C-alpha positions in Angstrom: -9.5 36.3 8.3 -9.2 37.2 11.5 -6.4 40.0 11.9 -4.1 40.2 14.7 -3.7 43.9 15.9 -0.1 44.4 17.3 0.3 46.3 20.8 0.5 50.2 20.0 4.0 51.5 20.6 4.8 54.7 22.8 7.1 57.4 22.4 9.0 59.0 25.0 9.8 62.9 24.6 12.8 64.3 26.7 11.3 66.9 29.5 13.3 69.4 31.2 14.7 68.4 34.3 15.8 71.1 36.4 18.5 70.5 38.7 19.3 72.6 41.7 22.6 71.9 43.9 21.9 70.7 47.1 25.9 70.9 48.0 28.9 72.1 46.4 30.6 68.5 46.3 27.4 66.8 44.2 29.1 64.5 41.3 27.1 64.2 38.5 27.9 60.4 36.5 28.3 61.3 32.7 25.6 59.0 30.6 27.4 56.7 28.2 27.1 58.0 24.5 25.1 55.4 22.4 26.7 54.1 19.4 26.6 55.6 16.0 24.5 54.5 13.1 27.5 53.6 11.3 28.7 51.4 14.0 25.5 49.8 14.6 24.9 49.5 10.9 28.5 47.1 11.1 27.4 45.5 14.2 23.5 44.0 12.3 25.9 43.1 9.3 28.2 40.9 11.4 25.2 39.3 12.9 23.5 38.8 9.8 26.4 37.1 8.8 25.8 33.2 9.1 28.2 30.6 9.0 28.9 28.7 6.3 27.2 25.0 6.5 30.1 22.1 7.3 30.6 19.3 4.2 30.2 15.7 5.3 33.5 14.4 5.8 34.2 10.9 3.8 33.7 9.0 6.9 30.5 10.3 7.7 29.3 9.8 3.9 30.4 5.6 4.3 28.6 5.7 7.4 25.6 6.6 5.9 25.9 4.6 3.0 26.5 1.9 5.3 23.3 2.4 7.5 21.3 2.5 4.0 22.8 -0.8 2.7 22.0 -2.7 6.0 18.2 -0.8 5.8 18.2 -2.0 2.2 19.4 -5.6 2.9 16.4 -6.0 6.0 13.8 -5.1 3.6 15.0 -7.5 0.7 14.6 -10.0 3.6 11.2 -9.0 4.2 10.0 -9.0 0.6 11.7 -12.0 0.0 8.9 -13.8 2.6 5.4 -14.4 2.3 4.6 -13.7 5.7 6.7 -10.5 6.7 5.5 -9.1 2.7 2.0 -9.4 3.9 3.0 -7.4 7.2 4.7 -5.0 5.2 1.7 -4.7 3.2 -0.7 -4.6 5.8 1.0 -1.6 7.6 1.2 0.4 3.8 -2.1 0.0 2.8 -4.0 0.7 6.2 -1.9 3.9 6.7 -2.9 5.2 3.0 -6.4 4.4 3.5 -6.0 6.4 7.3 -4.4 9.2 5.0 -7.2 9.4 2.6 -9.6 10.0 5.0 -7.6 12.9 6.4 -7.0 14.4 3.1 -10.4 16.2 2.2 -9.9 18.3 5.5 -6.6 19.9 3.8 -6.8 23.8 3.4 -6.2 23.5 -0.4 -9.2 21.9 -1.9 -7.9 21.3 -5.3 -5.0 19.0 -4.0 -7.4 17.2 -1.8 -9.8 16.2 -5.0 -6.4 14.9 -6.6 -5.1 12.9 -3.7 -8.3 11.2 -1.9 -9.2 9.1 -4.9 -5.8 8.2 -5.9 -5.0 6.7 -2.3 -8.6 5.3 -2.6 -7.7 3.4 -5.4 -3.9 2.2 -4.2 -5.5 1.0 -1.2 -8.1 -0.9 -3.0 -5.3 -2.3 -5.1 -2.8 -3.3 -2.3 -6.0 -4.7 -0.5 -6.7 -7.0 -3.7 -2.9 -7.7 -4.2 -3.3 -9.1 -0.3 -5.9 -11.1 -1.1 -4.8 -12.5 -4.2 -1.6 -13.9 -2.4 -3.8 -15.7 0.4 -5.5 -17.9 -2.3 -2.6 -19.9 -1.3 -3.0 -20.0 2.2 -4.6 -23.3 2.3 -1.1 -24.9 1.9 0.2 -22.6 4.9 -3.1 -23.7 7.4 -2.1 -27.2 6.2 1.4 -26.8 7.5 0.4 -25.3 10.5 -2.4 -28.1 11.4 0.1 -30.7 10.4 2.5 -29.3 13.3 -0.2 -29.0 15.8 -1.0 -32.3 15.3 2.7 -34.1 15.7 3.4 -31.8 18.5 0.5 -30.1 19.8 0.6 -27.9 23.3 1.0 -29.4 26.7 -1.6 -27.5 28.4 -5.4 -29.5 27.4 -7.0 -25.5 27.3 -4.3 -24.3 25.1 -4.5 -27.5 22.7 -8.0 -27.3 22.2 -8.0 -23.5 21.5 -5.3 -24.6 18.7 -7.5 -27.2 16.9 -10.7 -25.2 16.8 -8.2 -22.2 15.5 -7.2 -24.5 12.6 -10.4 -25.6 11.6 -11.8 -22.2 11.5 -8.6 -21.1 9.8 -9.4 -23.6 6.9 -12.9 -22.5 6.8 -12.3 -18.7 6.9 -9.6 -19.1 4.0 -11.8 -21.9 1.9 -14.6 -19.3 1.7 -12.3 -16.1 1.2 -11.1 -17.8 -1.8 -14.4 -18.7 -3.4 -15.6 -15.3 -2.6 -12.8 -13.9 -4.3 -13.0 -15.6 -7.4 -16.4 -14.8 -7.9 -15.6 -11.0 -7.5 -13.0 -11.2 -10.0 -15.8 -13.5 -12.3 -13.5 -16.3 -11.9 -16.0 -18.7 -10.3 -20.1 -17.8 -11.2 -22.2 -18.2 -7.9 -25.3 -16.0 -8.3 -26.4 -13.4 -10.4 -27.3 -11.3 -7.4 -24.3 -11.7 -5.9 -26.3 -12.8 -2.3 -24.1 -15.9 -2.1 -20.6 -14.0 -2.7 -21.7 -11.7 0.5 -22.8 -14.7 2.5 -19.1 -16.1 2.1 -17.3 -13.0 2.6 -19.5 -12.5 5.8 -19.0 -16.2 7.3 -15.2 -16.1 6.2 -14.7 -12.6 8.3 -16.8 -14.3 11.1 -14.7 -17.3 11.2 -11.8 -15.2 11.4 -13.1 -13.4 14.0 -13.3 -16.8 15.6 -9.7 -17.3 15.5 -9.3 -13.8 17.3 -11.4 -14.5 19.9 -9.4 -17.7 20.4 -6.1 -15.7 20.3 -7.5 -13.8 23.5 -8.0 -16.9 25.3 -5.1 -18.6 24.1 -3.0 -15.2 25.2 -5.1 -15.1 28.5 -4.1 -18.8 29.3 -0.8 -18.3 29.0 -0.1 -15.2 30.7 -2.0 -17.4 33.8 0.5 -20.2 33.2 3.3 -17.4 33.4 2.1 -16.2 36.6 2.2 -19.9 38.1 5.4 -20.1 36.8 6.7 -17.1 38.5 5.0 -18.4 42.2 7.2 -21.6 41.6 10.2 -19.7 40.6 10.7 -21.5 37.1 11.4 -17.8 35.6 14.1 -16.6 37.6 15.6 -14.3 35.4 14.6 -10.5 34.5 15.1 -11.2 31.0 13.0 -14.1 30.8 10.2 -12.2 32.8 10.6 -9.2 30.5 10.6 -11.4 27.6 7.5 -12.8 28.3 5.8 -10.1 29.4 6.7 -8.3 26.1 5.4 -11.0 23.9 1.8 -11.1 26.0 1.9 -7.2 25.3 2.4 -7.6 21.7 -0.5 -10.0 21.6 -2.8 -8.1 23.3 -2.6 -5.0 21.4 -2.6 -6.7 18.2 -5.8 -8.8 18.8 -7.5 -5.4 20.6 -6.7 -3.9 17.1 -7.7 -7.1 14.7 -11.3 -7.5 17.1 -13.1 -4.6 15.9 -11.8 -5.1 12.1 -13.6 -8.7 12.3 -16.4 -7.8 13.9 -16.5 -4.6 11.1 -16.6 -7.3 8.5 -18.5 -9.9 9.6 -21.3 -7.6 9.8 -23.5 -6.5 6.5 -22.8 -3.1 5.8 -20.2 -2.7 8.4 -20.1 -1.3 12.1 -17.1 1.4 12.2 -16.1 3.8 9.2 -13.2 4.0 6.9 -11.3 6.0 9.1 -11.7 3.7 12.2 -10.5 0.8 10.1 -7.3 2.5 9.0 -6.7 3.5 12.5 -7.0 0.0 13.6 -5.4 -1.4 10.8 -2.3 0.9 11.3 -1.9 -0.6 14.6 -2.4 -3.9 13.9 0.1 -3.4 10.9 2.7 -1.7 13.1 2.5 -4.9 15.6 2.8 -7.3 13.3 6.0 -5.3 11.0 7.5 -5.0 14.3 8.1 -8.4 14.7 9.2 -8.9 11.1 11.9 -6.0 11.5 13.2 -7.5 14.5 13.5 -11.0 12.8 15.6 -9.7 9.9 18.2 -8.4 12.6 
């Protein structure tokens, strides 16, 4: 350990000064006397006394209880909905993964050895829960496909992208379901696990294709928005601000999901756990922020 040396203190000695009288009218002003040790002790005692902490009033307690009540009500709404609950689990799981990659660098090695395996296991558990909940995802994709079929987007480019995303979503979810059931020995594909690994990779590749379609959709919507602005159809600042905020959120979310889907689409991956946790936290924050606003 490096020690920090304190600067040396200098002691001043009183030197005799000879005062010669220049004129008889020279006046010497008296030097004020220093406080005595008793008075100095009283001053130090008065400074050391701290004001007593103020007690919370009934109004402050009621206000705190009301704020807590509002948070719990909104949290209950999130947990009651499958999509928003998955957003919360997504943010939680990737935050835990990111934290598990940082705990080995703690100065306390014993604490690091205890925390890291526990956090890694908790991340794996939450990930397994999220995949299990997606076993019923084909039902939601069917409802999405039906809505796109009945009310397709008016723009032909976005309509084509939506149809392609529906097909990729069906392929992704079906392959993930079979691979997940194979992992838990519910479905037996082969002894080597090659088919299961193939299903995992291709399900993520279809997911990556969906994310790529999102980039195209956002770019097309931004272009159409600029055309509306030029024509004067978006006249209010609120409309412009709302469209721009939604566009920025979509771009950030897809930029976070893109490296993750590419990582899982390659056998062995391309990035490390810390990068996975980092990008996952960003994507989770964007999704959870939308879900939280929806409960207001």
